[in-house]
C-alpha positions, 0 to 999 in steps of 0.5 A, spaced: 293 743 178 295 747 172 292 753 170 293 758 164 298 760 161 300 766 155 300 765 149 307 769 148 313 767 153 314 773 159 320 776 155 327 776 161 333 779 158 339 776 163 344 782 164 350 777 166 352 770 163 351 766 170 343 769 170 341 765 165 338 760 171 334 766 174 331 768 168 329 762 166 325 762 172 322 769 172 319 766 165 316 762 168 313 765 174 311 770 170 308 766 165 303 763 169 302 768 173 306 769 178 310 775 180 317 775 183 323 780 182 328 779 178 333 782 182 331 779 188 332 772 185 338 774 182 339 776 189 337 770 191 342 766 187 348 769 189 347 766 196 343 761 198 340 758 191 345 755 187 343 758 181 347 755 176 344 748 178 338 744 174 336 742 180 335 747 184 331 750 180 327 744 180 327 746 186 325 753 188 320 753 182 316 748 187 317 753 193 314 759 189 308 756 187 309 751 179 309 744 178 316 742 176 319 736 175 326 735 172 326 729 167 331 726 162 328 724 156 331 722 149 331 729 145 327 727 140 322 726 145 322 734 147 318 735 140 313 731 142 306 732 144 306 729 150 312 732 153 309 737 158 310 744 156 313 750 157 319 747 162 328 750 162 331 746 157 339 745 157 343 748 150 349 747 149 351 754 145 356 754 139 363 755 145 360 749 147 358 753 154 351 750 157 345 755 158 338 754 161 332 757 156 326 756 156 322 752 151 314 754 151 310 752 146 311 747 139 307 750 133 306 747 126 313 744 126 316 751 130 318 752 137 316 758 141 324 759 145 324 764 151 332 765 151 334 768 157 341 771 153 337 773 147 330 774 149 323 771 146 324 767 138 320 762 134 325 756 131 324 750 127 323 743 131 329 741 128 334 747 130 332 747 137 333 739 137 340 740 135 342 745 141 338 741 146 344 738 151 346 730 151 347 730 158 349 723 160 348 718 167 349 712 169 343 708 172 340 701 175 338 697 168 332 695 171 330 702 172 331 705 165 327 698 163 322 701 168 321 708 165 320 703 158 315 700 159 311 705 161 305 710 159 308 714 159 314 712 154 309 707 151 305 714 148 312 718 146 313 711 142 307 710 138 308 718 137 315 716 134 312 711 130 305 714 127 311 719 125 314 715 120 307 712 117 307 706 123 299 703 122 297 701 130 297 693 129 306 694 127 306 699 132 302 695 138 308 689 137 314 693 137 311 695 144 309 689 146 316 686 145 319 693 149 314 690 154 316 683 154 323 682 153 330 684 157 332 692 157 338 691 152 333 689 146 328 694 149 334 700 148 335 697 141 328 698 139 328 704 142 335 706 137 333 702 131 326 707 131 331 712 131 335 710 126 329 708 121 327 715 122 332 719 120 332 715 113 325 717 112 327 724 114 333 724 109 327 720 103 332 714 103 325 709 106 318 710 105 314 711 111 309 705 112 310 697 112 318 697 110 320 702 116 316 698 121 319 692 118 327 695 118 325 697 125 324 689 127 329 687 123 335 692 126 332 690 133 333 683 133 340 684 130 342 689 134 340 685 141 345 680 140 352 686 137 349 692 139 353 698 135 354 693 130 347 694 126 345 700 129 351 705 130 353 708 137 349 715 137 343 713 135 342 709 142 340 712 147 341 707 153 348 704 152 349 696 157 355 698 162 356 692 167 350 691 171 347 698 169 345 703 163 348 710 160 342 714 159 344 719 154 338 725 152 336 731 154 335 735 161 328 738 163 324 742 169 318 741 165 312 745 169 306 743 168 302 748 171 301 751 179 301 749 186 294 750 189 298 753 194 306 755 194 310 753 199 308 758 205 313 764 206 316 761 213 319 756 209 322 760 204 330 762 204 329 769 206 331 771 199 326 767 195 321 770 200 323 777 198 322 776 191 316 774 191 313 778 197 317 785 192 312 788 189 312 789 181 316 796 180 310 802 178 315 806 175 308 812 174 306 811 181 315 813 183 314 819 177 306 822 179 309 822 187 316 825 186 311 831 181 307 830 188 313 832 192 314 839 189 306 840 189 301 840 184 299 846 182 304 847 178 303 841 174 295 842 174 296 849 171 300 846 166 294 841 164 290 848 164 294 851 160 295 845 155 287 843 155 286 851 153 291 851 147 288 845 144 281 849 145 285 855 140 287 851 136 280 849 133 278 856 134 284 857 129 281 853 125 275 856 125 277 864 124 282 861 118 275 859 114 273 865 116 278 869 112 275 866 106 268 872 107 273 876 109 270 880 103 263 879 104 262 880 111 267 886 112 267 890 106 270 896 109 278 896 110 278 898 116 274 893 118 279 888 115 284 891 119 281 890 125 280 883 124 288 882 121 290 886 128 286 882 132 288 875 128 295 877 129 294 879 136 290 871 137 296 867 133 301 872 139 298 870 146 297 863 142 304 862 141 305 865 148 301 860 151 306 854 148 312 857 150 309 859 157 308 851 157 314 848 154 318 851 159 315 850 165 315 843 162 322 843 161 323 846 168 318 840 171 324 834 167 330 838 170 327 839 177 325 831 177 332 830 174 334 833 179 330 829 185 332 822 182 339 823 182 338 825 189 334 819 191 339 815 188 345 818 190 342 818 198 340 810 197 346 807 194 349 807 201 344 803 205 344 798 200 347 792 202 354 790 198 350 784 196 346 787 191 351 790 187 355 783 187 349 781 184 349 786 178 354 789 173 358 794 175 357 797 168 349 795 169 349 801 175 354 806 171 349 806 165 344 806 169 346 813 173 348 817 166 341 814 163 337 819 168 339 824 164 332 822 158 327 823 165 327 831 163 324 829 157 318 827 161 313 831 163 314 834 155 311 827 152 306 827 157 304 834 156 303 833 149 300 826 149 295 831 153 294 836 149 294 832 143 289 828 145 284 835 147 286 837 141 283 830 138 277 829 142 276 837 141 275 835 133 271 829 133 267 833 138 265 839 133 266 835 127 259 832 131 257 839 132 257 841 125 255 835 121 250 832 127 249 825 122 257 823 122 258 825 130 258 818 131 263 816 125 268 823 127 267 820 135 268 812 133 276 814 128 278 819 134 276 812 139 280 809 133 286 813 133 287 813 141 287 805 141 292 805 136 298 807 139 296 803 146 294 796 142 302 796 141 306 799 147 306 792 150 311 790 144 314 797 144 316 796 151 318 790 150 322 791 144 325 797 147 327 793 154 330 787 150 334 793 146 337 796 153 339 789 156 343 788 149 346 794 150 348 793 158 350 786 156 355 790 150 358 796 155 360 790 161 363 787 156 367 794 154 368 795 161 371 788 162 376 788 156 379 796 158 380 792 165 382 788 162 387 790 155 393 789 158 392 780 159 389 780 153 394 783 149 400 779 153 396 772 151 394 774 144 386 774 145 384 778 141 381 774 136 378 770 142 375 777 144 373 781 138 369 775 137 365 775 143 365 782 141 361 781 135 355 775 138 354 781 142 353 786 137 350 781 133 344 781 138 344 788 140 343 790 131 338 783 131 333 786 136 334 794 135 332 792 128 326 788 131 324 795 135 325 799 128 321 794 125 314 794 130 316 802 131 315 803 122 310 797 121 305 800 128 307 807 125 304 805 117 298 801 121 297 808 124 297 813 118 294 807 113 289 806 117 287 813 120 287 815 112 281 810 110 277 812 116 278 819 116 277 818 108 270 813 109 267 819 113 268 825 109 266 821 103 259 818 107 258 826 108 259 827 101 254 822 099 248 824 102 248 829 097 246 836 100 251 841 097 258 842 099 257 849 104 263 852 109 261 847 114 263 843 109 270 844 108 271 845 116 269 837 115 274 836 111 280 839 113 277 836 121 276 829 118 283 828 115 287 832 121 285 827 125 290 822 121 295 827 124 293 826 130 293 820 129 301 820 128 303 825 134 300 819 138 304 814 135 310 817 135 310 820 143 308 812 144 314 810 141 318 814 145 315 812 152 318 805 152 324 808 152 322 813 158 319 808 162 324 803 161 330 808 163 325 810 170 324 802 171 331 801 171 332 807 176 326 805 182 329 798 181 335 801 186 331 805 189 325 800 192 331 795 193 332 793 200 337 797 205 342 794 208 338 792 216 339 795 221 336 793 228 333 798 232 339 804 233 345 803 230 350 802 237 355 805 238 361 803 243 368 805 246 375 801 247 377 795 243 371 790 240 370 783 243 368 779 238 363 773 238 361 767 232 355 762 235 354 756 230 356 760 224 354 759 217 355 763 210 352 759 203 353 763 197 350 761 191 348 755 195 355 752 196 357 753 203 363 758 205 363 757 212 360 751 216 360 752 225 364 757 226 364 758 233 370 763 237 371 768 241 376 774 240 377 777 246 377 785 246 385 787 244 387 781 241 391 779 235 389 773 232 391 771 224 388 767 221 390 762 215 389 756 211 389 753 203 387 759 198 379 758 198 378 756 205 374 762 208 378 766 211 377 772 209 369 770 209 369 770 216 372 778 215 366 779 210 362 777 216 364 782 220 364 788 215 356 786 212 359 782 205 356 776 208 350 774 211 349 768 216 345 763 214 344 760 220 348 762 228 349 769 231 356 774 230 356 779 237 360 785 238 360 785 245 355 780 248 350 785 242 347 783 236 351 785 231 350 792 227 356 792 221 354 799 219 356 802 227 362 796 226 364 799 220 364 806 222 370 804 227 374 799 223 380 798 219 381 795 215 387 793 209 385 789 203 389 789 195 381 789 192 381 797 196 379 803 190 385 807 190 381 813 187 385 819 182 386 823 186 392 826 190 397 822 194 394 827 201 386 825 199 387 818 199 390 818 205 385 822 208 379 818 205 377 815 210 379 819 216 375 825 220 376 833 218 381 833 223 386 829 221 391 832 217 396 833 223 396 825 223 399 825 216 406 825 218 406 819 224 402 815 218 407 816 213 413 815 216 409 808 220 407 806 213 414 808 209 411 813 205 415 818 204 419 815 200 414 815 195 411 822 196 419 823 194 418 820 188 412 823 185 412 829 180 409 833 186 409 830 192 402 829 196 399 833 191 400 828 186 394 824 182 395 818 183 391 815 177 385 810 175 385 806 181 392 808 183 395 806 176 402 810 177 404 806 183 406 800 183 402 794 188 407 794 193 405 802 193 399 801 193 398 797 199 402 802 202 398 807 201 390 803 204 395 801 210 396 810 210 389 811 209 387 805 214 392 808 219 388 814 219 382 812 221 381 815 228 380 811 234 379 804 231 375 799 235 376 793 230 382 792 225 382 788 219 388 786 215 386 780 209 392 780 206 395 787 207 401 786 204 402 783 198 406 785 192 411 787 198 418 783 200 418 779 206 422 784 209 418 790 208 412 785 209 415 784 216 416 791 217 411 793 216 406 788 220 409 790 226 409 797 226 401 797 224 400 792 230 405 796 235 400 802 233 394 797 234 397 795 240 390 795 244 386 794 238 382 787 236 386 786 230 385 779 225 391 778 220 389 774 215 396 772 211 398 765 207 406 767 210 406 763 215 413 766 218 408 772 219 403 768 224 407 766 229 409 772 233 401 773 233 398 772 240 393 766 237 393 763 230 384 761 228 386 754 222 380 755 217 380 748 212 373 748 206 369 753 211 370 749 218 375 753 224 379 746 224 385 749 230 386 754 233 390 756 239 398 759 241 403 759 235 408 756 239 403 751 241 401 749 234 408 748 231 410 744 237 405 738 235 403 735 230 398 739 227 395 742 220 398 748 222 405 745 222 403 742 215 403 749 213 409 751 215 414 745 213 410 747 206 412 753 206 419 752 209 420 747 202 417 751 198 422 757 200 428 751 201 427 749 194 427 756 191 433 759 194 437 752 193 433 749 187 438 749 181 431 750 176 431 757 179 435 764 176 436 770 183 434 776 180 434 782 183 431 789 182 435 794 184 433 801 183 431 800 175 436 795 174 436 787 175 442 784 178 443 776 178 445 774 185 449 769 185 447 762 190 
């Protein structure tokens, strides 16, 4: 079942603070040779899997082919040789938040840790031990005593005793006591070993027999009076009635790979997709895009590049000939002709260089445009869960960095040219000095091999820098969006401190990348120069005299390190381009929103049916067993406490959530969210208002011929007053996110946009009038119901008074439909709906009649206090 693992843990840096679970899982899987898509793992942890639960992490690891076991062991056992590694360990950060890291291996007092928030690093054992989170749980005392008597515990205790110099004989006697005594005496021996180890480490007690005697004495005293002889901090198991409270480190240890992973049919769809998705191959995608434009241009460029490399070799021969031009061409006219020919040759060579460079730039721009078109065409087809599992700033950063791709063809051509020139140089040395031919070829191969050997390290460090930069970008966006509450709550210092932590990690990653690049450059230059010098010295030491050919050999031999340095520079620029392309390919290869067969089209109000529908997010149920049928044209209100699952019902119809079980049908056919969204009017406070004119915002979802409906829509949504108040009326720009409007005005614009939808089959209202007073809410809701009188309408609201005019009310509690009926019938009988009505009435009475409240009203910008 065990399998070899890599010496270095694969580095996976999380893209958000909630992704340490999937990042740690990917590290373990990749380290054991199981390729898995990190993006799909993140999506799974947003839906069917709880990526923040250590229990779920253990189960998923076993599903995906690892032999994983969750254990709770004393914290000082984590560093023992008997503890199975690698393991996921729960640690505590300086801000007291818990976090998953991968403890990969131990090496002579050091541990290799892959921290998803930072990357791979080496720490001293004591440093890592101090960061381990100590978890406490209550277990039966007999269960803990059974573990203490096990061979696993005995091995760990022997290792701890040997570390403080206790001989085998005294150690065996202590372990015999653990087996024979009750559990409290065994716990006392464990605590005594820990206390004595601390004393020995602090040089307060010599190791050996004195330590063994002190352990026995402390354990005897502590068995009767636990915390007098040994402080409580040294105990890993303490009495709690008939049970024991066990404290220690939480680990998911990995014993290797299973002989066979769970069948794909037994896995949740998201996990099966994570395993099935092939690793991204950015170069293959790049070649496919270049091939789409035809292979003539790339082949011609390659030929021109090879020709330019050959011309450079010929150029060296010509310049060498200039040394003997006086002897070989005694006539002045001949010398002039030779000079003109040389200038023509240089001009031709320059023309080739300019042509290839210009062609590479054109190819780069074409590649960039093709990638932009592919990305813009792909984004609308991606499911909403794809964006929910990725920070907005990360997607914006990917789109912004496309411009860097235009330099890829140029880098490739320079690489090909350098390799050609290197090969021709080695061949030329072999031709003029056959005895040095093998040495020249060896130097050339060494020059090519060194940049290739450093590529994995550069790729890894560059990706780490980009991931940390992505975290910084996300932080900047969050800080800008939350600027008002940050200032209102005086959180500037806390935000600055968190930013400093992210910035420090980015700076460390950048320093590691620069250090690796500089070290590679230095090593390349030093080794290449030494090899070239050895080649020259070896040739000249043969003692055949120095001729013109020897000058060429020295020139070409000393040119080899320069070509190697050029290759090294190209190798250092490649990881950045590769990682940018890799991040772009990931959304291009992502799964699109599923459409079963042709997109259905229907007419008239939609008939909706939920049949035993379950919805899960992050491994937690949101809806459970929802079964309800909504007739065409029916108006239904959905109520319930906050977090009950009301908005999730609408989210299922919009395609934001996929049912984990059960079916949803529209007009008797399986739900096709793409088709239904095209004929749905949707109002939600989270719907984006664009920094465009009021008219453009109203027409955003409308057809081309809908301009004639603007007047009636503005009247129905009560937008005429807003338009009159704006400086340029309908042409006024609304600001970022509708910032020039109040919350209530923004809601009316969203309602107006929904009213512009022509002939909708379904209307979804989710807290549609938040930010408006009760009178405006009632007026606008009545207007909307008249406008959509013949359309199926679902309205989620917390205002119970609004629902009494509806045909039907659904009451949802804890993800379950608990009541369904006419509002008047439910209100007349003892019901949850009646309880919610009474609670709302009580709150309103308390606000209106309570003496503890003052009633202030805003009228035309003035605050007026209303008399009671």
